[in-house]
C-alpha positions in Angstrom: 0.0 0.0 0.0 2.9 2.4 0.9 4.6 1.7 -2.5 1.3 2.4 -4.3 0.9 5.7 -2.5 4.5 6.7 -3.3 3.8 5.9 -7.0 0.7 8.0 -7.0 2.6 10.8 -5.3 5.4 10.6 -7.9 3.0 10.7 -10.8 0.9 13.6 -9.7 4.1 15.5 -8.7 5.5 15.0 -12.3 2.1 16.1 -13.7 2.1 19.2 -11.5 5.7 20.1 -12.5 4.8 20.0 -16.3 1.7 22.1 -15.6 3.7 24.7 -13.8 6.3 24.7 -16.6 3.4 25.6 -19.0 2.4 28.4 -16.6 5.9 29.8 -16.6 6.3 29.5 -20.4 3.2 31.6 -20.9 4.8 34.4 -18.9 8.1 34.2 -20.8 6.8 33.9 -24.3 4.1 36.5 -23.9 6.8 39.0 -22.7 8.8 38.1 -25.7 6.0 38.7 -28.3 4.5 41.8 -26.8 6.2 44.1 -29.2 5.0 42.0 -32.2 1.4 42.0 -30.9 1.5 45.7 -30.6 2.9 46.2 -34.1 0.6 43.7 -35.8 -2.7 45.0 -34.3 -1.7 48.6 -33.8 -2.1 48.5 -30.0 -1.0 51.3 -27.8 1.1 50.8 -24.7 -2.0 51.3 -22.6 -3.8 48.6 -24.4 -0.9 46.2 -24.0 -0.9 47.1 -20.3 -4.5 46.2 -20.0 -3.9 42.9 -21.8 -1.1 42.0 -19.4 -3.3 43.0 -16.5 -5.8 40.3 -17.4 -3.1 37.6 -16.7 -2.6 39.1 -13.2 -6.4 39.4 -12.7 -7.1 35.8 -13.8 -4.5 34.3 -11.6 -5.7 35.4 -8.1 -9.3 34.9 -9.1 -8.5 31.2 -9.9 -6.5 30.7 -6.8 -9.2 32.2 -4.6 -12.1 30.3 -6.2 -9.9 27.2 -6.3 -9.2 27.4 -2.6 -12.9 27.6 -1.7 -13.8 24.7 -4.1 -10.9 22.4 -3.5 -12.5 20.4 -0.7 -15.7 19.9 -2.7 -14.1 19.2 -6.2 -10.7 17.9 -5.4 -7.4 18.6 -7.2 -8.2 16.7 -10.4 -11.2 18.9 -11.4 -9.2 22.1 -10.7 -6.3 20.9 -12.8 -8.8 19.8 -15.5 -10.1 23.4 -15.5 -6.5 24.7 -15.8 -5.9 22.3 -18.8 -9.1 23.4 -20.6 -8.4 27.1 -20.0 -4.8 26.8 -21.1 -5.7 25.0 -24.3 -8.6 27.4 -25.1 -6.6 30.5 -24.1 -3.6 29.6 -26.3 -5.7 28.7 -29.3 -7.7 31.9 -28.9 -4.4 33.9 -28.7 -3.2 32.4 -32.0 -6.5 33.1 -33.7 -7.3 36.5 -32.2 -8.1 39.3 -34.6 -7.5 42.3 -32.3 -7.5 43.8 -28.9 -10.6 42.1 -27.4 -9.6 38.6 -28.6 -6.2 39.0 -27.0 -7.8 40.5 -23.8 -10.1 37.5 -23.3 -7.5 34.9 -24.2 -4.9 36.4 -21.8 -7.5 36.3 -19.0 -8.2 32.6 -19.7 -4.4 31.8 -19.7 -4.0 33.8 -16.4 -7.0 31.9 -14.9 -5.4 28.6 -16.0 -2.1 29.6 -14.3 -3.9 30.3 -11.1 -5.9 27.0 -11.2 -2.6 25.1 -11.6 -1.4 26.7 -8.3 -4.8 26.2 -6.6 -4.9 22.5 -7.5 -1.2 21.5 -7.3 0.1 23.1 -4.2 -2.4 21.4 -1.8 -2.1 18.2 -3.8 1.7 18.1 -3.3 1.3 19.0 0.4 -1.2 16.2 0.8 0.9 13.5 -1.0 4.1 14.5 0.8 3.0 15.1 4.4 6.4 14.5 5.9 8.3 16.7 3.5 6.0 19.5 2.6 8.3 22.5 2.3 11.1 20.6 0.5 8.7 19.2 -2.1 6.9 22.6 -2.6 10.3 24.1 -3.3 11.1 21.3 -5.8 7.7 21.9 -7.4 8.4 25.6 -7.7 11.7 24.9 -9.5 9.6 24.7 -12.6 8.5 28.4 -12.5 12.0 29.8 -13.0 12.9 26.7 -15.0 9.8 27.2 -17.3 10.7 30.9 -17.8 14.2 29.8 -18.9 12.7 27.2 -21.3 10.1 29.7 -22.6 12.8 32.3 -23.1 15.0 29.9 -25.1 12.1 28.7 -27.2 11.0 32.3 -28.0 14.6 33.4 -28.8 15.3 30.2 -30.9 12.1 30.5 -32.9 12.6 34.3 -33.4 16.1 33.7 -34.7 14.6 31.2 -37.3 12.2 34.0 -38.3 9.1 32.2 -37.0 6.3 34.5 -36.0 4.7 34.9 -32.6 1.9 32.4 -33.5 4.4 29.6 -33.7 5.9 30.6 -30.4 2.5 30.5 -28.7 1.7 27.2 -30.4 4.9 25.7 -28.9 3.3 26.0 -25.4 0.5 23.7 -26.6 2.8 20.7 -26.8 3.6 20.5 -23.0 -0.1 21.4 -22.3 -1.2 18.3 -24.2 1.4 16.2 -22.3 0.0 17.2 -18.8 -3.5 16.9 -20.2 -2.8 13.3 -21.2 -1.3 12.6 -17.8 -4.3 14.2 -16.1 -6.8 11.8 -17.6 -4.5 8.7 -17.2 -3.3 9.2 -13.6 -5.0 8.1 -10.4 -5.5 10.9 -7.9 -5.6 10.3 -4.1 -9.0 10.4 -2.5 -9.4 13.2 0.1 -10.3 12.4 3.7 -13.4 14.5 4.4 -12.4 14.8 8.1 -9.1 16.5 7.2 -10.7 18.7 4.4 -13.5 20.5 6.1 -14.2 23.9 4.5 -15.7 25.3 7.7 -12.6 24.3 9.7 -10.4 25.9 7.0 -12.3 29.2 7.1 -12.1 29.3 10.9 -8.3 28.7 10.8 -7.8 31.6 8.3 -8.2 34.0 11.2 -5.4 32.7 13.3 -2.7 35.3 14.1 0.1 33.2 12.3 -1.9 32.9 9.1 -2.8 36.6 9.0 0.9 37.4 9.7 2.0 35.2 6.8 -0.6 36.8 4.4 0.8 40.3 5.1 4.4 39.0 4.7 3.4 37.3 1.4 2.4 40.6 -0.1 5.9 41.9 0.7 7.9 38.8 -0.4 6.0 38.6 -3.7 6.6 42.3 -4.5 10.3 42.0 -3.6 10.7 39.1 -6.0 8.3 39.7 -8.9 8.0 43.5 -8.6 11.8 43.9 -8.9 12.2 41.3 -11.7 9.3 42.7 -13.9 10.9 46.2 -14.0 14.5 45.0 -14.4 14.7 46.2 -18.0 13.6 49.7 -17.1 15.6 49.9 -13.9 18.9 48.4 -15.1 18.8 49.1 -18.8 21.6 51.7 -18.7 23.7 50.1 -15.9 26.2 48.6 -18.2 24.8 45.1 -17.8 22.3 43.2 -20.0 19.0 43.2 -18.3 17.7 40.0 -20.0 21.0 38.2 -19.1 20.5 39.3 -15.5 17.0 37.9 -15.6 18.2 34.6 -17.0 20.9 34.5 -14.3 18.4 35.1 -11.5 15.9 32.5 -12.8 18.6 30.0 -13.4 19.9 30.3 -9.8 16.3 30.1 -8.5 15.7 26.8 -10.3 18.9 25.2 -9.0 18.4 26.6 -5.5 14.8 25.3 -5.2 15.8 21.9 -6.4 18.4 21.5 -3.7 16.3 23.2 -1.0 15.9 20.1 1.2 19.1 20.3 3.2 18.7 24.0 3.7 15.1 23.7 4.9 16.0 20.9 7.3 19.0 22.8 8.7 17.4 26.2 9.2 13.6 25.2 9.3 11.2 27.2 7.1 11.2 30.4 9.3 15.0 30.4 9.3 15.1 30.1 5.5 12.8 33.2 5.3 15.3 35.2 7.5 18.1 34.1 5.2 16.1 35.1 2.2 15.1 38.5 3.5 18.8 39.4 4.4 20.1 38.3 0.9 17.3 40.1 -0.9 18.1 43.3 1.0 21.8 43.0 0.2 21.1 42.2 -3.5 18.8 45.2 -4.1 21.1 47.5 -2.2 24.1 46.4 -4.3 22.1 46.8 -7.5 21.3 50.4 -6.4 25.0 51.4 -6.0 27.1 49.4 -8.5 27.3 49.5 -12.2 28.9 47.5 -15.1 29.9 43.8 -14.4 29.4 44.2 -10.6 25.6 44.3 -11.4 25.8 40.6 -12.1 27.3 40.0 -8.7 24.5 42.0 -7.1 22.0 40.0 -9.2 23.4 36.7 -7.9 23.0 37.9 -4.3 19.4 39.0 -5.0 18.7 35.6 -6.6 19.9 33.7 -3.5 17.5 35.9 -1.5 14.3 35.5 -3.6 14.8 31.9 -4.5 13.0 30.5 -1.5 10.5 33.2 -0.8 7.4 31.9 -2.6 7.6 28.1 -2.0 8.7 28.5 1.6 5.8 30.9 2.4 3.5 28.1 1.1 5.5 25.6 3.2 5.0 27.8 6.3 1.3 27.9 5.8 1.2 24.1 5.3 3.4 23.3 8.3 2.4 26.0 10.8 -1.3 26.5 10.0 -2.2 23.1 8.5 -5.9 23.4 9.3 -6.2 26.2 6.7 -5.9 23.4 4.2 -6.1 24.1 0.4 -7.9 27.3 1.1 -5.0 28.7 3.0 -2.5 27.8 0.3 -4.6 29.2 -2.5 -5.5 32.5 -0.7 -1.9 33.3 0.2 -0.8 32.7 -3.4 -3.6 34.9 -4.6 -2.7 37.6 -2.1 0.9 37.6 -3.3 0.0 37.9 -7.0 -2.7 40.5 -6.2 -0.1 42.6 -4.3 2.3 42.5 -7.3 -0.5 43.8 -9.6 -1.3 46.6 -7.2 2.4 47.7 -6.7 3.2 47.5 -10.4 1.7 50.9 -11.3 3.2 52.4 -8.1 6.7 51.2 -9.2 6.0 52.6 -12.6 5.2 56.0 -11.1 8.4 55.8 -9.1 10.3 55.3 -12.3 8.5 58.3 -14.0 9.1 60.6 -11.0 12.7 59.6 -10.5 13.4 60.1 -14.3 11.7 63.5 -14.2 13.7 64.5 -11.2 17.0 63.3 -12.7 16.3 65.2 -15.9 16.4 68.5 -13.9 20.1 67.9 -13.0 21.4 68.4 -16.5 22.6 64.8 -16.8 23.1 62.8 -20.0 20.3 60.4 -21.0 22.3 57.4 -19.8 23.1 59.1 -16.5 19.4 60.0 -16.1 18.4 56.3 -16.5 21.0 55.1 -14.1 20.0 57.7 -11.4 16.3 56.9 -11.8 17.0 53.1 -11.6 19.0 53.5 -8.5 16.4 55.7 -6.9 13.6 53.1 -7.6 15.8 50.3 -6.1 16.2 52.4 -3.0 12.4 52.5 -2.7 12.1 48.8 -3.3 14.7 48.2 -0.5 12.1 49.0 2.1 10.2 45.7 1.4 12.9 43.2 2.3 14.1 45.4 5.3 10.7 45.1 6.8 10.8 41.4 6.1 14.1 41.0 8.0 12.5 42.3 11.2 9.3 40.4 10.7 10.9 37.0 10.0 13.4 37.3 12.8 10.5 37.9 15.2 8.6 35.0 13.6 11.7 32.7 14.1 12.1 33.7 17.7 8.4 33.2 18.4 8.4 29.7 16.9 11.6 28.7 18.8 10.1 29.9 22.1 7.0 27.9 21.4 9.0 24.7 20.7 11.0 25.2 23.9 7.8 25.6 25.9 6.3 22.5 24.4 9.5 20.5 25.1 9.6 21.7 28.8 5.9 20.8 29.2 6.5 17.3 27.7 9.5 16.8 30.1 
């Protein structure tokens, strides 16, 4: 029976990894074809912005609805919804004839991406109860890994003069693979005693879970907010922004794969302290260095943000287990929603910093460098707050363990 459970866990884990790879590829390839879409359909930057916003809107909606429905429907139905929306959204993107078609298709792809998170995160926690944080880190290898794959596919097909439709069509292949696995893999049956929606809802109001929700908005913005604006912030620094992004995502993939020993050595709360310190150091260095040293700063930043997202999920699963699938889904949705809210704020920081630098009679390159460094100084606030918060969390958990040990003795 144990071997059978292990086989089921291995199969659903592989399925989940392929589904997350598809999710990441949609982010990478859509970013790569954005200019072509604007040129072909005559879209303004504002229209392209609205189109991208649909991906960020679809994601948290799916994770929030998925968290509520997980206990009733189970992981298989949620991942099936992700497969259908991925396939439909990608086909609609290829066949779109203008702004509205692209808007709707992007929303469907974003919804599919969120449904993958809503279905797979609790499924992996359920099938790997003794190793939750490590396996969630290994699962989330395939977000940066998928971005690298998508970037290489987009770059390779572009170099061979294939249009954006072919690049989008390339994502359909792994989508069909996880769809086939979905309908040929046995899923574990949920125990209704352990998956009570009412119990999940009550547990959402625990102080630890509310603390983690607030921290997730800061960790997600530190990671994704910085990366999404890396072209604008570091474009004139003397380093290649897309190479920096590839370096960061590559380190994240490797770091998450080998997360096990680090998690066991430091425990999840200790990993978060480590992450916050290195994220702070990385952003600070990026704000003061230029040229080749930017790559060193990017490596430091990558070590910091590598464990943020999956370890936050691991903390929810380990320290507030009664929140169940709902807790995992809502915290993921909160993180992505925070990024969508902070994005226009970061954009306004860039505009204001650029305007202020232009009054100093600097060259265009110096203006961009000054503006980028000013924005990074603003972003530095997020991980600094997290250092204080996570040290407090670490101390709180250790005191709780000592008290329990003394009581048991």
